[in-house]
N, C-alpha and C positions, 0 to 999 in steps of 0.2 A: 398578557402576552398570548397571541394566537399564532397558529401556524397551519399550513396546508400540506397535504401529502399528495404528490403527483406520481402515479405509477408510470413507469417508462420502460419499454422493452426496446432497447437499442443502445447505441453508443453514447458516451458521455458528452461528445462534442456538441450535441443539440442544446446543451445548457450553457454554451459559451458563444452563441451567436450575438450579434450586436444588439438585438432587441431584448434578449433575456440573459445577459451575461451574469453569471453567479458571482456574488461578492465574497461569500464565505464558503469554502470547500472543505468538507470533512473527508479525509482520505483513510479508508480502511481496506485498501486493496492488498493483495498478498503476493505481488510480484514486482520486481524492480522495473520491468518493462512498463507496467501500468503506472507506476510512480513517475517515471520519466515522462510518459505521455500526458499525465495530469499537469506536471510542472510546466510543460511547454505551452500550456494555455495561459500562464501568468495571471491567474486570478488575484484579486487584491490580497486575500488572506487565506492561507492554508493551515489547517490543523490536522495532524496525522496521528493515527494510532497504529501500532504494530507490535508484533511479538517475535521473540527469538528464543526457542527452547523454553526456559522458565522465566524469561524476562518480558515484562510489558512496559511499553513506553508511549508517551504522548509528546508530540513536538508542535509548537506553534512556530511556523517558519518565518520568523522575523528577527531582526530587520532584513529586508530584501538585500541580498548581496553581502550580508554580514553573518547572520545566523544560518544554520543549516537549512537547505531547501529539501524538497521531496527526493531529489536526485542525489543529494550528497551521501557519500559512503554506501551507495546502493548501485554498484557497477552492473552493467548489463552483461549477461552471460554470453559467451561466444559459442557458436555452433550448438545452440540449444534447440532441440526439436520442438516444433509446434504441435498442438493437438492433432491437427490435420495430417501432419507428417507421420505422427505415431499411428494414426488410424490406417494410413496407406501402408506403412511398414507391416503392421499386423495382418492386413488384408492380403499382402503379397507373400507373407511367410507364415502359413498356417502352423508349421512346426514350432515357431516361436510363440504363437498364440497358445498352443497346447502346453508348452513348457511353462509359460508365465502363469497360465490358469492354475496349473498344478502347484507352482512355487508360491503364488499369492493366495492360493485356496479360493479361487474365483469360479463362479459358475460360467462355463464356456458359452452358454446361451446368452447370458447377460453381457459377456464380453463382445459377442457377435452383434448384439443389439446396440451397444455403445459405438461400435465401429460404423454401423449404418446410420445412426441418428446422432445429431449434434445436441446432446442432452447431458448436462452435468449430473453426475451421480458418484457414489462412493467407488464403484467399479472403475470408472474413468479416472478418478483422482489417483487411485492406487497404481493404475497402469502408467499414467503420465509421470508420477513421481519415480517409478521404477525405471522408465526408459529415458527420462531426462537426466538421470544421475548415473547412467551406465559408464561414464567416463572415469569412474573411480572416486568422484567427489562424494562427500558424506552429506546426505540430505538433512536439513534441520527438521526438528519435530515440533509439533504444536500440541499444547495441552489445553483442554477445554476451559478450565477455570482461569487460565492466564489470558485467553482471548476475551472472556467475559469481563475481566478486570480492565483490559485495554479499551474495550467498547464502552464500559461504564465511565472511565476517565474521559474518554472523548466526548460522550454526551454531556457530562458535567461541565467540561470546558466550554462547550457551546452555550449551555444555559447560563453560565457565569458571564460569558462574553455578551450575550444578548441582554442580560439583566443589568449590565454595567457594574458588576461586582468589582471590588477593589483588589481582589486577590486571584485573578486568573493568571495563567502563564503570561509573561511579558517579554519585552525586548531584553531585559536584564536576566531573566530566568525563563528561557524558552523551551526547556525540556524537563519532563518529569519521568523518572524511571523507578520501577520496582521489580526486583528479581527475587524469586522465592527460594533460591538456593541459600541465600544469606539474608534473611528478612531484616536483620539488624545492621546491615551494611551501611556505611556512611554515604554511599552512592545512591541509596534509595531516597531521593529527594529531588527537588527542582533546582536546576542550575543552568548556566549559559552553555550552549552547544554551538560552537563556531562552525562556519561553512567548511566544506572540504576544498582545500586549495586547488585540487585537481578537477573540480566540478566545472564543466563548461556551462551548465544550465543556469547557474547564478553568478557567473564570473562578472566582476564589475565592468569588464570590457565588452560584455555581451549586450547588444541592443535590447534584447528581451528583458534583461535585468533592469535596464533603465525604464522600460515601459512598466514593468512590474512595480518598481519603486514609486512611480508617479501614481499608479492606481492605488497602491497601498496608502500613500500619504493622503490622497483624496478621500479614500474610504475612512480613514481614521479621523479626518477633519470633520466628517459628518456625524461621527459617533457622539 
C-alpha cells in the first residue's frame, strides 16, 4: 500500500473540486465551525477524531442521515469573537492588552507581534481562549496524551479501512470512546451513535444528505 503527502497552505476547499474530490476525509479539527464547514462538503466518508477534557473518541460518520455526522451535537457558538476581532480589540484597548499580559503571564512584545502578524502560536492560543470565553462559559481543557490517543485511533482506523480489515468501525458500531477518568467504564468501547435529531446538516429532508448518501453508496460499492 502506497501513499503520497501533498503539502498545502490554504483552505481545505481546494480538495473538494470536481477534479480532485476527496473520498475519505479525516477530521481532526478543534472547532465546531470547522466541523460544520467540512460536513457541508458532503464527502463520501468522514472519520473524525476529537477530545473533550479526558475523553478521546473516533467516529465514522455512517450511515449518512442515520449515524452522527461532523455537525451533530456540535452547535455553533453565538457571538463568538474571531481571531481578527480579538486582534482589533487588543489593538484598540492597550489597557486590556496590559492587564491580559499580566494575568496570563505573557510577554507584551510577543502579544504585540501576534496582533500584527497572522501567525499561530501559544501566545495567540491563550489570548483567543481567554477572550472567546469571557461570557462566563467554562472553556474545555485539552491534555496532550488524550490528543495522542485520539490521533492514533484515527490513523489506525484509516489503515484498517484501506487494508479492508474486518474490524474497523462500521455502520452498526460507528463510534469508539475512551475516557481516562474511568478507564474500566462500560462506555469505553465501540457502539452505535445516532444522529442529532436537531442537526440540519444530515437531516433526511436535506438535499445535501441525499447527495452525501449517493456518494457514500458509490464509494462503498467500489471498495
